[in-house]
Backbone bond lengths (Angstrom), bond angles and torsions (degrees), N, CA, C in turn:
res aa  C-N    CA-C-N  psi(-1)  N-CA   C-N-CA  omega(-1)  CA-C   N-CA-C  phi
1 M - - - 1.436 - - 1.561 110.01 -
2 N 1.332 118.00 142.21 1.462 121.07 -179.87 1.527 108.28 -103.92
3 W 1.352 115.90 115.42 1.465 120.34 177.07 1.558 110.59 -107.42
4 L 1.294 115.63 28.81 1.447 120.02 -176.01 1.523 111.46 -57.79
5 D 1.312 119.32 -42.81 1.455 119.83 -175.53 1.494 114.69 -97.71
6 E 1.299 119.14 14.15 1.473 122.41 -175.31 1.530 111.83 -57.93
7 D 1.314 119.05 -30.30 1.453 123.90 179.02 1.503 115.07 -61.37
8 F 1.347 112.77 -25.38 1.497 116.09 -179.57 1.495 112.58 -79.16
9 Y 1.301 119.15 -10.45 1.518 122.67 175.55 1.549 109.15 -85.22
10 D 1.251 113.26 73.03 1.470 120.08 -176.81 1.482 111.97 -138.45
11 R 1.281 119.71 122.34 1.465 120.73 -174.35 1.516 112.93 -59.91
12 R 1.334 118.93 -27.38 1.455 123.84 176.08 1.489 113.99 -62.79
13 L 1.355 119.24 -19.10 1.445 121.96 -176.70 1.547 111.14 -96.00
14 C 1.314 118.70 -0.48 1.484 122.10 174.19 1.509 111.77 -56.93
15 H 1.295 117.63 130.23 1.497 121.52 -179.95 1.514 108.22 -146.33
16 R 1.312 118.91 141.47 1.425 121.80 -178.16 1.465 115.45 -62.90
17 A 1.340 118.80 -14.22 1.480 121.14 -175.56 1.629 113.44 -94.88
18 Y 1.308 112.14 -5.60 1.506 112.18 -179.56 1.550 112.64 -152.83
19 C 1.227 113.76 174.51 1.489 125.23 177.44 1.543 105.65 -128.16
20 L 1.371 119.03 128.55 1.446 121.36 173.34 1.528 108.96 -108.07
21 V 1.308 116.92 134.08 1.442 120.36 -177.62 1.507 110.64 -127.90
22 W 1.307 116.18 128.00 1.491 121.79 176.71 1.523 105.40 -106.34
23 L 1.343 115.84 116.00 1.478 121.81 176.81 1.467 106.90 -87.27
24 D 1.259 115.81 94.43 1.497 125.87 177.66 1.564 108.05 -86.50
25 V 1.271 114.58 56.29 1.489 122.99 -177.49 1.531 106.39 -139.82
26 P 1.321 116.87 159.85 1.526 118.23 173.77 1.468 109.70 -55.78
27 T 1.333 116.08 147.80 1.480 121.82 -178.31 1.474 110.32 -64.00
28 C 1.296 120.11 -27.33 1.520 121.24 -178.93 1.553 109.51 -73.39
29 D 1.358 118.49 -15.64 1.463 121.46 176.77 1.515 116.41 -102.50
30 A 1.351 118.03 0.51 1.448 123.28 -171.97 1.549 111.05 -57.38
31 A 1.347 119.31 -43.16 1.447 118.64 -177.09 1.503 111.10 -63.14
32 E 1.324 117.34 -40.76 1.446 119.70 -179.30 1.544 112.16 -62.58
33 Y 1.334 116.08 -42.67 1.438 119.01 -179.83 1.503 112.57 -73.76
34 V 1.316 121.12 -28.73 1.476 120.96 174.17 1.553 107.17 -62.50
35 V 1.292 117.04 -48.24 1.502 119.85 178.43 1.519 112.03 -60.48
36 R 1.386 118.10 -39.97 1.461 118.69 179.11 1.476 111.53 -65.01
37 V 1.350 119.58 -38.94 1.472 122.49 177.88 1.499 110.97 -61.29
38 L 1.357 115.46 -49.02 1.466 121.49 -176.64 1.542 111.95 -66.28
39 H 1.278 119.20 -21.88 1.430 120.21 177.25 1.530 113.02 -100.32
40 H 1.291 117.56 -4.24 1.481 119.78 174.14 1.456 113.29 -64.06
41 R 1.332 120.29 137.12 1.402 123.04 -177.98 1.521 116.06 -54.84
42 R 1.315 115.62 -30.49 1.485 121.34 179.23 1.497 116.29 -75.75
43 F 1.376 114.69 -26.01 1.437 121.19 -174.82 1.522 113.47 -126.47
44 R 1.291 115.97 30.07 1.478 122.23 -173.48 1.552 110.50 -70.87
45 T 1.286 115.85 -37.55 1.516 118.33 -174.17 1.534 106.81 -111.39
46 Q 1.343 110.11 161.16 1.434 119.64 177.83 1.551 108.81 -62.46
47 R 1.328 116.11 -43.53 1.428 119.68 178.45 1.547 115.94 -56.51
48 Q 1.373 113.28 -38.96 1.510 118.86 178.16 1.510 111.51 -69.95
49 R 1.345 118.98 -29.85 1.458 122.01 -178.22 1.582 112.70 -80.26
50 M 1.296 118.33 -31.45 1.440 120.33 -172.10 1.522 111.36 -58.59
51 G 1.331 118.18 140.33 1.426 122.33 177.15 1.533 112.67 85.77
52 T 1.293 119.69 16.33 1.433 121.19 -178.53 1.505 113.73 -124.45
53 A 1.311 116.81 154.57 1.456 128.42 169.19 1.489 107.88 -119.20
54 V 1.263 119.28 112.68 1.457 124.68 -168.72 1.503 113.98 -115.46
55 R 1.366 118.23 135.67 1.442 123.69 171.42 1.431 107.69 -106.88
56 V 1.321 118.69 120.04 1.486 126.71 178.60 1.546 105.25 -100.02
57 H 1.339 115.04 121.60 1.440 122.24 179.62 1.546 108.20 -134.75
58 H 1.397 113.75 165.77 1.429 113.80 -177.45 1.515 113.63 -70.00
59 D 1.316 118.48 -12.66 1.464 123.04 176.47 1.538 112.31 -85.96
60 G 1.311 116.55 -25.32 1.482 117.44 -176.54 1.540 108.84 157.43
61 L 1.304 115.51 -154.70 1.414 123.24 -174.37 1.564 111.02 -123.87
62 C 1.328 117.91 138.93 1.455 122.58 172.42 1.556 103.48 -127.08
63 W 1.338 114.60 145.16 1.450 117.50 -179.83 1.494 112.45 -155.17
64 W 1.376 110.30 150.39 1.471 115.73 169.14 1.509 103.05 -103.82
65 Q 1.333 111.60 150.04 1.521 117.76 179.30 1.533 106.68 -132.71
66 L 1.309 112.04 138.90 1.472 120.69 176.71 1.506 111.51 -52.59
67 G 1.303 120.52 124.54 1.432 124.11 179.44 1.530 117.43 86.82
68 V 1.362 115.80 -1.60 1.478 121.85 179.34 1.557 104.67 -117.13
69 G 1.327 115.17 122.81 1.420 121.48 -173.95 1.489 116.10 -77.88
70 E 1.301 118.73 -19.32 1.448 122.33 -176.10 1.531 112.91 -108.95
71 L 1.322 114.09 147.18 1.462 121.41 173.49 1.509 111.62 -61.62
72 Q 1.293 119.60 131.59 1.478 123.54 179.96 1.523 106.74 -104.95
73 R 1.354 117.31 142.74 1.481 122.24 178.48 1.551 109.45 -139.96
74 V 1.334 110.61 151.89 1.419 120.09 176.05 1.513 110.61 -150.26
75 A 1.323 119.39 135.97 1.413 120.25 177.27 1.492 108.72 -86.20
76 W 1.353 115.74 155.95 1.492 118.85 176.02 1.518 109.94 -65.37
77 L 1.328 118.07 144.09 1.430 121.92 176.24 1.505 105.66 -77.79
78 Q 1.292 115.65 140.97 1.496 118.94 176.14 1.506 112.12 -78.43
79 P 1.346 118.35 136.13 1.489 119.40 -179.69 1.423 114.96 -62.45
């Protein structure tokens, strides 16, 4: 498993001008998960993504959002 970007998954790094994404998946699956995130109803637009630090995992998504004190989570929808 590649934990290279794990340090970016930090609520203190949330900023309204960007979105940080930690792909906590095997490198060979990265492209698939990038597409899944960009098509997810919660992260479909740039405006929805801004101000977040997101962990992408095979079970779903977890994210910190600017101005929200609690970690948010959602499981992947089954096809």
